[in-house]
LUMNULO-231613 format. One record per atom (N, C-alpha, C): y, x, z; residue in three letters. Coordinates in steps of 0.02 Angstrom, whole numbers, plus 50000, padded with zeros to 5 digits. Example, Ala and Ser with C-alpha at 12.3 -4.5 7.8 and 13.67 -1.06 7.14 Angstrom:
<atoms>
497165066050390Ala 497755061550390Ala 498355066050390Ala 498885064250354Ser 499475068450357Ser 500025064550394Ser 
</atoms>
This chain:
<atoms>
494485210252544Met 494335215452555Met 493435214052546Met 493155216952498Thr 492425215252491Thr 492025221352540Thr 491575218352594Lys 491335223652638Lys 490565221852624Lys 490335228652644Ala 489525227552639Ala 489225232552698Ala 488565230452720Leu 488325232952768Leu 487795237152756Leu 487815244852785Ile 487345249852741Ile 487035251952812Ile 486355251252800Ser 485725254252843Ser 485475259452837Ser 485305264052884Val 484995271952856Val 484495273052902Val 483755273552899Ser 483295276052942Ser 482795280952906Ser 482745284252961Gly 482025287452937Gly 482015293552998Gly 481575298852974Leu 481545305953019Leu 482115307253027Leu 482335311453077Asp 483035314653085Asp 482915320153061Asp 483505323853023Ala 483565330052994Ala 484335331252996Ala 484445337152981Thr 485255339652995Thr 485385338352926Thr 486145334852925Gly 486585333152878Gly 486615324952837Gly 486205321052879Ile 485975315052849Ile 486825312152846Ile 487225312052900Ile 487825308052890Ile 488165310652827Ile 488275317652835Ala 488585321652779Ala 488565320152719Ala 487815319352711Arg 487545317452636Arg 487775310052617Arg 487615305552663Val 487775298652642Val 488665298752633Val 489115300152681Ala 489775299852665Ala 489875303352611Ala 489635308252590Thr 489865312152542Thr 489775308152470Thr 489265304752470Arg 489075300052410Arg 489415294552428Arg 489595291352457Leu 490015286252479Leu 490745287352460Leu 490985293852475Ser 491665296052452Ser 491665296052369Ser 491205298952341Glu 491045301852272Glu 491315292152242Glu 490945289152280Leu 490995281152246Leu 491585277552252Leu 491955281352300Asn 492555279452319Asn 492545272652358Asn 492025273252411Ile 492015268552463Ile 492095271552529Ile 492455266052559Asn 492815267752626Asn 492425266352694Asn 492225270852722Ile 491805269152785Ile 492335266252836Ile 492235258852861Leu 492615256152893Leu 492415257052981Leu 491775256752989Asp 491515257053052Asp 490805260053054Asp 490545263753099Ile 489925267653091Ile 489695268553173Ile 489075266153172Ser 488515268253223Ser 488025271853205Ser 487795276553240Gln 487035280653231Gln 486715281653295Gln 486135283353300Thr 485855284053359Thr 485175287753343Thr 484855292753385Ile 484295294953369Ile 483825293953425Ile 483165290753413Leu 482755289153462Leu 482055291053438Leu 481875295853473Gly 481045296853474Gly 481085301253412Gly 481575305153389Gly 481485308153315Gly 481635304853265Gly 481895298253271Tyr 481965293653211Tyr 482735292753219Tyr 482925293353150Phe 483815292953149Phe 483885284953128Phe 484375282253134Thr 484765274853120Thr 485345276053120Thr 485625273253069Met 486345272853057Met 486665266853029Met 486985262953053Met 487285256953010Met 488155257853006Met 488305256552942Met 488915257552927Met 489325249452893Met 489905249552911Val 490235244152869Val 490775247752820Val 490645245552754Val 491115249352704Val 491505244352670Val 491945247352642Asp 492435243652606Asp 492315245452520Asp 492145240752486Leu 491825241052413Leu 492455240352371Leu 493005238852385Asp 493495237152342Asp 493865243252293Asp 493715249652336Gly 494005255552283Gly 493335257752238Gly 492815255952237Ala 492115258252193Ala 492295252752132Ala 492445256752071Asn 492375252952025Asn 491835252651969Asn 491275249052032Arg 490655248552003Arg 490405241852024Arg 489985238352005Ser 489635232152027Ser 489125234552085Ser 488945229052123Phe 488645230452178Phe 488015234052165Phe 487515231852108Glu 486935234052085Glu 486975241552060Glu 487555242752032Glu 487785249252021Glu 487765255352078Glu 488075251952125Ile 488235255952201Ile 487515256552224Ile 487075252052222Asp 486435252652258Asp 486025257452218Asp 486125257752145Gln 485895262352109Gln 486005269952118Gln 486655270652134Ala 486925276252136Ala 486735278952220Ala 486565276652261Leu 486205278152320Leu 485465281152318Leu 485155279952246Gln 484455281752240Gln 484335288452255Gln 484655292952226Pro 484675301452235Pro 484675302452306Pro 485145299352327Val 485215301152414Val 484605298652453Val 484235292752437Arg 483575290652466Arg 483105295352452Arg 483035297552388Asp 482455302352365Asp 482635309552397Asp 483285310952402Glu 483345317652439Glu 483215318652502Glu 483475313352533Leu 483315311652611Leu 482555309752635Leu 482275305952582Lys 481655303252607Lys 481895298552669Lys 482415294652664Met 482395290252694Met 482535281652673Met 482685276852704Ala 482745269652698Ala 483495268952692Ala 483835266652639Ile 484435266752632Ile 484575259552593Ile 484895255952644His 484915248252614His 485675246052631His 485815242052572Ile 486585239952570Ile 486535231752560Ile 486965229252587Gln 486845221552590Gln 487635219952603Gln 487805213752555Arg 488405211752555Arg 488455209552632Arg 489235209452650Met 489265206452726Met 489345199752721Met 489675196752673Asp 489725189852684Asp 488975185952684Asp 488615188552649Ile 487895186852642Ile 487675187152722Ile 487745193852739Phe 487415196952802Phe 487825191352871Phe 488355190952851Asp 488625185052907Asp 488345177852917Asp 488385176452843Ala 487905169152840Ala 487215168552872Ala 486905174352854Met 486115173952886Met 486055174052956Met 486725174952992His 486565177353060His 487185170453098His 487385166453056Arg 487765162653104Arg 487265156153122Arg 487295154953180Ile 486965149453228Ile 487285142653206Ile 
</atoms>
């Protein structure tokens, strides 16, 4: 399974989770785990996703998230989970 970590952050607004989840569904990306919180009006969300169903390259997936970034005016970052894990090994 090819996993990635997606982080979303910015000013809180209605429908953030729905909009991001809808786009991931359109890309055939499954959300495996999700955590979100709102602190002082700022929304943050972390998701672990399975990329195996998406018939696109990692770069194409990142590009496909750009309209959501623009629409929500939020930072949305995607990182390969194997690289994330390697960076945080002690």
